[in-house]
C-alpha positions in Angstrom: 6.9 6.6 6.8 7.0 8.6 3.4 10.9 8.0 2.9 10.1 4.0 2.3 7.2 4.3 0.6 8.7 7.3 -2.3 11.9 4.7 -2.1 9.2 1.5 -2.8 7.6 3.7 -5.7 10.9 4.4 -7.2 12.0 0.8 -6.8 8.8 -0.8 -8.6 7.8 2.3 -10.9 7.5 0.0 -13.4 5.2 -2.5 -12.2 3.1 -0.8 -9.4 0.6 2.4 -9.3 1.1 3.5 -5.8 -1.0 5.8 -4.1 -0.7 7.9 -1.1 -4.2 9.4 0.5 -4.8 11.2 3.5 -7.2 10.3 5.8 -8.6 13.5 6.1 -9.4 15.0 2.7 -8.6 12.9 -0.8 -8.7 9.7 1.5 -11.4 9.7 3.6 -13.6 7.6 1.4 -11.3 5.0 0.7 -10.2 4.8 4.4 -13.8 4.4 5.8 -14.2 1.4 2.7 -11.6 -0.6 3.5 -12.0 -0.2 7.1 -8.5 1.6 7.6 -8.6 2.0 11.0 -5.2 3.8 11.9 -2.3 5.3 10.6 -0.2 4.3 8.5 -2.2 1.4 6.6 -1.5 -0.2 3.3 -3.4 -1.8 1.0 -2.0 -4.1 -2.1 -4.2 -5.2 -4.9 -4.1 -7.6 -7.6 -4.3 -5.7 -11.2 -8.0 -6.9 -11.3 -8.8 -5.0 -8.1 -8.7 -8.1 -5.7 -7.5 -6.8 -2.2 -4.8 -9.5 -1.4 -2.7 -7.5 1.8 -3.7 -4.8 4.3 -1.9 -4.0 7.1 -2.2 -1.0 9.9 0.9 0.4 11.8 4.7 1.0 11.1 6.5 -1.2 8.8 9.6 -1.4 7.7 10.8 -1.0 4.3 11.6 -4.8 4.1 8.3 -6.0 5.4 6.5 -4.2 2.5 9.0 -5.3 -0.3 8.3 -8.8 1.0 4.5 -8.0 0.7 4.9 -6.5 -2.9 7.1 -9.4 -3.9 4.3 -12.3 -2.8 1.7 -10.1 -4.8 4.1 -9.5 -8.3 5.5 -13.1 -8.0 1.6 -14.3 -7.9 -0.7 -11.7 -10.6 
């Protein structure tokens, strides 16, 4: 998933803040708080911090891009 997420990060660098966390270590609290029960997990938030999409499991670049486009179209 790293190449896909890295590509998304580059493509949307001026419009998104992308964070990659490890479930063991730096992301433990986030995984627990957002009830992420599998790997990989994704969450999209609006600028005001409201969660608008969450998914677990492998996603294609197109699936992720579609959700990001929806978020950016409806801030």
